[in-house]
C-alpha positions as CSV (number, residue, x, y, z in Angstrom):
1,K,110.2,73.1,164.7
2,K,108.1,71.7,161.4
3,N,108.4,74.8,159.6
4,K,112.5,74.8,160.0
5,M,112.6,71.4,158.5
6,P,113.5,71.0,154.7
7,I,110.6,70.5,152.5
8,Q,112.2,66.5,151.8
9,Q,112.8,65.8,155.4
10,D,113.0,62.3,155.1
11,S,115.2,62.1,151.9
12,I,118.0,64.9,153.1
13,I,118.2,62.8,157.4
14,G,116.5,59.4,156.3
15,P,118.1,56.7,155.6
16,L,119.8,55.4,152.0
17,K,117.7,53.4,149.6
18,T,118.5,50.6,147.5
19,T,117.9,52.8,144.2
20,A,117.1,56.6,143.2
21,T,116.6,57.8,139.8
22,Y,118.3,61.3,139.0
23,A,117.0,63.7,137.1
24,R,119.3,66.8,135.9
25,I,117.4,69.8,134.4
26,K,117.8,73.1,132.6
27,L,115.0,75.8,133.3
28,R,113.3,77.5,130.2
29,K,114.7,81.1,129.2
30,D,111.7,82.9,130.2
31,V,111.4,81.4,133.8
32,N,111.5,84.0,136.6
33,E,111.7,83.2,140.4
34,T,107.9,84.0,141.2
35,T,107.3,81.1,137.9
36,L,109.6,78.7,139.5
37,L,109.2,78.8,142.8
38,A,105.3,78.8,142.7
39,T,105.5,76.0,140.7
40,I,107.6,73.7,142.6
41,A,105.7,75.2,146.0
42,S,102.7,73.4,144.3
43,L,104.5,70.4,143.7
44,M,106.0,69.9,147.3
45,V,103.6,71.5,149.6
46,P,100.3,71.0,147.7
47,K,97.4,72.9,149.7
48,S,94.7,69.4,149.0
49,K,97.4,67.9,151.5
50,E,98.1,65.1,149.3
51,T,101.3,64.9,148.2
52,I,102.5,63.5,144.5
53,V,103.8,60.3,145.5
54,H,100.9,59.4,147.2
55,H,98.5,60.2,143.9
56,V,100.6,58.1,141.9
57,L,100.5,55.4,143.9
58,Q,97.0,55.5,144.4
59,S,96.9,55.9,140.5
60,L,98.9,52.5,140.5
61,K,97.1,50.9,142.9
62,E,93.7,51.8,140.7
63,S,95.2,50.8,137.4
64,I,97.4,47.5,138.7
65,P,95.8,46.4,141.8
66,K,97.2,43.1,141.8
67,A,101.1,44.6,141.6
68,I,103.2,42.6,144.6
69,Y,103.5,46.2,146.1
70,F,100.1,46.8,146.7
71,E,100.1,43.9,148.8
72,Q,100.9,46.4,151.8
73,D,99.0,49.6,152.8
74,I,99.8,52.1,150.6
75,H,100.7,55.0,153.6
76,E,103.5,52.1,154.2
77,L,105.0,52.4,150.7
78,E,104.6,56.0,150.2
79,K,107.2,56.4,153.6
80,D,109.3,54.3,151.6
81,V,109.7,57.3,148.5
82,N,112.1,60.3,149.3
83,V,111.8,63.1,146.9
84,V,114.5,65.7,146.8
85,V,114.1,68.9,144.3
86,A,117.4,70.5,144.5
87,I,117.7,74.1,142.4
88,H,120.6,76.8,141.8
89,P,120.9,79.7,144.0
90,K,120.7,81.7,141.1
91,F,117.2,81.3,140.8
92,M,116.2,82.3,144.0
93,S,116.9,85.4,145.8
94,T,117.0,84.3,149.5
95,Y,119.8,82.3,149.1
96,K,123.3,83.7,148.2
97,V,126.1,81.2,146.6
98,E,129.1,83.0,145.0
99,G,132.3,81.8,143.4
100,F,131.8,77.8,143.0
101,E,131.3,77.8,139.3
102,E,134.1,80.4,138.6
103,Q,136.6,78.6,140.7
104,W,135.9,75.0,139.7
105,N,135.2,76.3,135.6
106,K,138.8,77.5,135.7
107,S,140.4,74.4,137.6
108,G,138.8,71.8,135.3
109,D,138.5,69.2,137.9
110,F,135.1,70.0,138.8
111,P,133.3,70.7,135.6
112,V,130.3,72.7,136.3
113,G,127.3,71.1,134.6
114,P,125.1,72.9,132.3
115,F,122.3,72.1,135.0
116,D,119.6,74.2,137.1
117,M,117.7,71.7,139.1
118,V,117.7,68.1,140.0
119,F,115.0,65.8,141.1
120,Q,116.1,62.8,143.3
121,I,113.9,60.2,143.3
122,A,114.7,57.5,145.8
123,S,112.9,54.3,147.1
124,S,113.5,50.6,146.7
125,H,111.7,50.2,143.7
126,H,113.2,51.7,139.7
127,D,109.6,51.4,138.5
128,I,108.2,53.5,141.2
129,N,111.0,56.0,141.1
130,G,110.1,56.7,137.2
131,A,106.7,57.0,137.9
132,I,106.7,59.5,140.3
133,L,109.6,60.8,138.1
134,D,107.0,61.1,135.0
135,A,104.2,63.0,137.4
136,M,107.1,65.1,138.4
137,Y,107.6,66.3,134.6
138,V,103.9,66.6,133.9
139,H,103.2,68.9,136.5
140,C,106.5,70.9,136.0
141,K,106.8,70.8,132.0
142,S,105.9,74.4,131.2
143,I,109.3,75.5,132.6
144,I,111.4,72.8,132.9
145,D,113.0,70.5,129.7
146,V,114.9,67.4,131.1
147,I,118.3,67.2,130.2
148,Q,119.8,63.7,131.7
149,I,118.2,61.1,133.8
150,I,120.6,58.5,135.5
151,S,119.5,55.5,137.5
152,G,121.3,54.6,140.6
153,F,121.3,51.3,142.7
154,A,123.1,50.3,145.8
155,S,125.6,48.0,144.7
156,F,126.0,45.2,147.3
157,P,124.3,46.7,149.9
158,Q,123.8,45.5,153.8
159,K,122.6,46.8,156.9
160,T,125.0,47.9,159.3
161,D,123.7,49.5,162.7
162,D,119.9,49.7,161.2
163,R,120.8,51.5,158.3
164,L,121.6,50.8,154.5
165,I,125.4,51.0,153.5
166,G,126.0,50.3,150.0
167,K,129.5,50.0,147.4
168,D,130.9,51.8,144.9
169,L,131.4,49.6,141.8
170,S,135.4,50.0,143.2
171,L,133.9,48.1,145.8
172,F,134.5,50.6,148.7
173,E,131.8,51.5,150.9
174,D,130.5,55.4,150.1
175,G,129.0,56.8,153.0
176,T,130.6,55.0,155.9
177,E,130.3,57.7,157.9
178,N,126.7,58.7,157.7
179,P,125.2,59.1,160.7
180,T,122.2,56.5,162.1
181,D,120.8,59.1,164.8
182,E,117.6,61.1,163.0
183,K,119.0,64.3,165.0
184,E,122.4,64.1,164.2
185,R,122.0,63.7,160.4
186,E,119.4,67.1,160.6
187,A,122.4,68.7,162.6
188,W,124.9,68.0,159.4
189,S,122.5,68.7,156.4
190,V,119.9,71.6,157.8
191,T,120.4,75.3,158.4
192,S,119.0,76.5,161.6
193,Q,116.6,78.4,158.3
194,G,115.7,74.9,156.9
195,H,117.7,74.8,154.0
196,S,120.0,72.3,153.0
197,F,123.1,72.9,150.1
198,V,123.4,69.9,147.5
199,L,126.4,68.9,145.6
200,A,125.6,66.9,142.5
201,Q,127.8,65.3,140.5
202,Q,128.0,62.8,138.1
203,W,132.0,60.4,138.0
204,H,132.7,58.2,135.8
205,H,135.2,55.4,136.5
206,K,137.1,55.6,133.1
207,D,139.9,53.3,134.8
208,L,138.1,51.0,136.9
209,S,139.1,47.9,135.6
210,D,142.5,48.9,135.6
211,F,142.4,50.0,139.6
212,Q,141.0,46.8,140.3
213,K,143.9,44.8,139.1
214,C,146.5,46.7,141.5
215,P,146.7,44.8,144.9
216,I,144.2,45.3,147.3
217,K,146.6,47.3,149.4
218,H,147.1,49.9,147.2
219,Q,143.9,50.3,146.5
220,E,143.4,50.8,149.5
221,E,145.7,53.4,149.9
222,V,143.7,55.4,147.3
223,I,140.6,55.2,149.3
224,G,142.1,55.7,152.8
225,R,140.1,52.6,154.0
226,T,139.8,48.9,154.1
227,R,138.1,47.2,151.2
228,V,136.4,44.6,153.7
229,D,135.0,46.7,156.7
230,S,135.7,50.0,155.5
231,E,138.0,50.7,158.5
232,E,139.7,54.0,158.2
233,L,143.7,53.8,157.7
234,D,145.8,54.8,160.3
235,P,148.0,57.0,159.4
236,L,146.2,57.8,156.6
237,P,148.1,58.2,153.1
238,D,149.3,61.1,151.8
239,G,146.4,62.1,149.1
240,S,144.4,59.3,149.8
241,H,140.4,59.9,149.1
242,V,139.7,59.9,153.3
243,S,142.4,62.7,154.3
244,R,141.7,65.1,151.1
245,V,137.9,65.1,152.0
246,T,138.6,64.9,156.0
247,I,138.0,68.8,156.6
248,E,138.5,70.0,160.6
249,E,137.2,72.9,162.7
250,N,138.5,73.9,165.5
251,G,140.3,70.3,165.7
252,E,136.8,68.9,164.9
253,E,135.7,67.0,161.9
254,Q,133.1,68.8,159.8
255,K,130.4,66.1,158.4
256,I,128.5,65.9,155.5
257,V,125.3,63.3,154.6
258,R,126.1,61.0,151.4
259,H,123.1,59.9,149.8
260,S,125.6,58.5,146.4
261,L,124.7,55.6,144.2
262,P,126.5,53.7,141.7
263,Y,125.2,53.7,138.0
264,R,125.9,52.1,134.8
265,A,125.0,53.1,131.0
266,A,126.3,50.6,128.4
267,L,129.5,50.2,129.5
268,E,129.7,53.3,131.5
269,K,130.6,52.9,135.4
270,G,130.6,55.6,137.6
271,L,129.0,57.3,140.7
272,F,126.1,59.7,140.6
273,F,127.7,61.7,144.2
274,I,125.2,63.5,146.0
275,A,126.1,65.1,149.2
276,F,123.7,67.4,152.0
277,S,125.5,70.0,153.9
278,K,124.3,72.7,156.1
279,S,127.4,75.2,154.9
280,A,128.1,75.5,151.2
281,S,131.6,76.3,152.4
282,L,132.3,73.1,153.8
283,L,131.5,71.3,150.4
284,N,133.7,73.5,148.6
285,Q,136.7,72.9,151.3
286,Q,136.3,69.3,150.5
287,L,136.1,69.8,146.6
288,A,139.2,72.3,146.7
289,S,141.1,69.7,149.0
290,M,140.6,67.3,146.4
291,A,141.8,69.4,144.1
292,S,145.0,70.3,146.0
293,M,145.3,73.6,144.0
294,D,148.2,74.3,146.5
295,D,150.2,71.1,146.3
296,K,149.5,68.8,143.1
297,A,151.3,66.2,145.0
298,L,148.7,65.8,147.4
299,K,146.3,65.8,144.8
300,D,143.0,63.2,145.8
301,K,144.1,59.8,144.5
302,L,140.9,59.3,143.2
303,F,141.3,61.0,140.1
304,T,143.7,58.1,139.3
305,F,140.5,55.9,138.0
306,S,137.8,58.0,138.3
307,R,136.9,61.6,136.9
308,C,134.3,64.5,137.5
309,V,132.4,64.9,134.4
310,S,129.8,67.5,135.7
311,S,129.2,69.1,139.2
312,N,126.7,71.5,140.3
313,L,126.3,73.5,144.0
314,L,122.2,73.6,144.4
315,V,120.1,74.4,147.3
316,V,116.8,72.8,148.7
317,P,114.6,75.8,150.0
318,S,112.6,75.5,153.4
319,R,109.2,74.6,153.4
320,K,108.9,77.3,154.9
321,L,110.1,79.3,152.0
322,L,107.8,77.5,149.9
323,E,104.6,77.7,151.8
324,S,105.1,81.5,151.5
325,W,105.1,81.3,147.4
326,Q,102.8,79.1,147.6
327,A,100.8,81.7,149.3
328,K,101.3,84.2,147.3
329,K,100.2,82.3,144.5
330,S,96.8,81.9,146.1
331,N,96.6,85.8,145.9
332,L,97.5,86.6,142.5
């Protein structure tokens, strides 16, 4: 079972964290599949069995032993950190995803970002996220250029069913239906081969203040949920966000795992949307439904106050794949 799990198991099927740092990355032009996967393998499945998270935390503890974080056992602190490396499938011959970029570059609703990878470091502490990102960059700096860094935070978080639920800056919950059961999370987000598809998007809430001036009833009809309790409206209003992202197959709703967090940059407000799925097709179906390409009257009302400024469909490689590249590197 272990070899079938993604390399960042806790990040994909674990709980949402209160902070996350997202680094959007461009690979150097001369980087090939062998160099890329050997580098990522040595980062994520090191032969020493000491993870980069442990190494960073141990170094921090030695440098600043009086920091309040280190009043707890370092292994417990390490459990609070989730690291994800998601890679564009064009750099991995094992994974094939076709048509995404052509479709959405033409549409304009979800412009494809000029990024080849995303690092996500999530924990309860922004400073720890930053220290781990620095170490990851040092490890990979010969093959990458960091183009953008976004710091996300859980807005007005609350505990529901022993899980963390945060709100978007619109004050509506994001990820209401994320599963609480670990096996269910795995079933939604991980393929039988052990990899996961990732949709990473940056949304800019350009008209948020106007949206928040609207009556609560109107806001709820845009989202498709009540603002206070996040209960789904019945019936769902046409064009509401929930109605557009609900995809059914043989009468059963298809699920994804959302780990999105809001961000602020000067006066800009938005959401870094990141979702994990066992199906690239499902993620694409949701986007097509939001754009409502056959009937613009039913276009997702989310677009009335927010716009997607960049979108990428990536893959979290399986642990088994990276272990195989680690072995190949050892034999070179």
